[in-house]
C-alpha positions in Angstrom: 8.3 13.9 -7.8 10.4 16.3 -9.9 7.7 19.0 -9.4 7.2 18.5 -5.7 9.9 21.0 -4.8 8.6 23.5 -7.3 5.0 23.1 -6.0 6.2 23.4 -2.4 8.2 26.5 -3.1 5.8 28.3 -5.4 2.4 27.4 -4.1 3.1 26.7 -0.4 6.0 29.1 0.1 8.2 26.4 1.7 11.9 27.1 2.0 14.6 25.1 0.2 15.9 23.4 3.4 12.4 22.2 4.4 11.9 21.0 0.8 15.0 18.9 1.2 13.6 17.4 4.4 10.4 16.5 2.4 12.4 14.7 -0.3 14.6 13.0 2.3 11.6 11.8 4.3 10.0 10.3 1.2 13.2 8.4 0.2 14.4 7.4 3.7 11.0 6.1 4.7 10.6 4.2 1.4 13.9 2.5 2.0 13.3 1.8 5.7 10.0 0.0 5.2 10.9 -1.9 2.0 12.2 -4.9 4.0 8.8 -5.3 5.6 7.1 -5.2 2.3 9.7 -7.5 0.8 8.8 -10.0 3.4 5.1 -9.6 2.4 6.1 -10.0 -1.3 7.6 -13.4 -0.4 4.3 -14.6 1.2 1.5 -12.9 -0.6 0.4 -12.3 -4.2 2.9 -9.9 -5.7 0.6 -8.7 -8.4 -1.8 -7.6 -5.7 0.9 -5.8 -3.7 2.1 -3.9 -6.8 -1.5 -2.9 -7.6 -2.1 -1.7 -4.0 1.1 0.2 -3.9 0.6 1.8 -7.3 -3.0 2.8 -6.6 -1.9 4.3 -3.2 0.8 6.3 -5.1 -1.8 7.6 -7.5 -3.9 8.8 -4.5 -0.7 10.4 -3.2 -0.2 12.3 -6.4 -3.9 13.4 -6.5 -3.6 14.8 -3.0 -0.4 16.8 -3.4 -1.9 19.9 -5.1 -3.8 20.9 -2.0 -3.4 23.7 0.5 -1.3 22.3 3.3 0.8 23.3 6.2 4.3 22.0 6.1 3.6 19.3 8.6 0.5 18.1 6.7 2.6 17.9 3.5 5.3 16.0 5.4 2.8 13.4 6.4 1.5 13.2 2.9 5.0 12.8 1.5 5.6 10.0 4.1 2.4 8.3 2.9 3.8 8.5 -0.7 7.1 6.9 0.4 5.2 4.0 2.1 3.0 3.6 -1.0 6.1 3.3 -3.2 7.6 0.8 -0.8 4.6 -1.5 -1.0 5.0 -2.0 -4.7 8.8 -2.1 -5.3 9.8 -5.4 -3.6 6.9 -7.2 -5.2 7.7 -5.7 -8.6 11.3 -6.6 -8.3 10.4 -10.2 -7.4 8.2 -10.3 -10.5 11.1 -9.1 -12.6 13.2 -11.9 -11.1 10.5 -14.5 -12.0 10.4 -13.1 -15.6 14.2 -13.2 -15.6 14.1 -17.0 -15.1 12.2 -17.2 -18.4 13.7 -14.5 -20.6 17.1 -14.1 -18.9 18.0 -12.0 -15.9 20.0 -9.5 -17.8 17.2 -9.0 -20.3 14.5 -8.5 -17.6 16.6 -6.1 -15.5 17.8 -4.1 -18.5 14.2 -3.6 -19.7 13.3 -2.4 -16.2 16.2 0.0 -16.3 15.3 1.2 -19.8 11.7 1.9 -18.7 12.9 3.8 -15.7 15.3 5.8 -17.7 12.7 6.7 -20.3 10.3 7.8 -17.6 12.9 9.9 -15.8 13.9 11.5 -19.1 10.5 12.1 -20.6 8.6 12.8 -17.4 10.1 16.1 -16.4 9.9 17.4 -20.0 6.2 16.4 -20.4 5.6 17.7 -16.8 7.2 21.0 -17.8 4.9 21.3 -20.9 1.9 20.6 -18.7 3.0 23.1 -16.1 3.6 25.8 -18.8 0.3 25.1 -20.4 -1.8 24.9 -17.2 0.0 25.2 -13.9 2.3 23.2 -11.5 -0.6 21.5 -9.7 -1.8 20.1 -13.0 1.4 18.1 -13.3 0.4 15.9 -10.4 -3.1 15.2 -11.9 -1.5 14.4 -15.2 1.1 12.1 -13.5 -1.7 10.3 -11.6 -3.5 9.8 -14.9 -0.4 8.3 -16.5 0.1 6.1 -13.5 -3.5 4.9 -13.7 -2.9 3.9 -17.3 0.2 2.1 -16.2 -1.5 0.2 -13.5 -4.3 -0.8 -15.8 -1.7 -2.1 -18.3 0.2 -3.9 -15.6 -3.1 -5.5 -14.4 -4.0 -6.7 -17.8 -0.5 -7.8 -18.9 0.2 -9.7 -15.7 -3.2 -11.6 -15.4 -1.4 -14.9 -15.9 0.6 -14.3 -12.7 -2.5 -14.2 -10.5 -2.8 -18.0 -10.3 -0.4 -18.5 -7.4 0.0 -16.8 -4.1 3.4 -15.3 -4.9 2.4 -14.3 -8.4 5.0 -16.6 -10.0 3.2 -19.0 -12.3 
């Protein structure tokens, strides 16, 4: 998402104010629909919800580097916000389940550590990719990294698929 403003400004010639609306739409919509998906995470397989949300977010990243009008990009960004919202409550519930085994502080701190590493390294690696290729390539690279992450998640959480909520 760090490169969405750059892509919108450089490739689509969208102004700074409208880019702010794009980012706000993504974040506000993600927050607004999370309670709905949180309710689903309490009733359905959490591993499946995380996978659906992550794959949807990969599709979002693959679609970003297209030729869009502002309104089309706004709809796409809204889709990305909803895709992120599908996964987050279920993922947080899985952390909580793991916290019961390894300790809540340990589970949450590992989540925070992983997020901090991604937010620190992601823009640097994205900048290297953009410099070597172009800004659009950053989204394809990010989608590939996310695909590897989803595959690892799917393999490493296979023990959680035995119950409807994903908690063994």
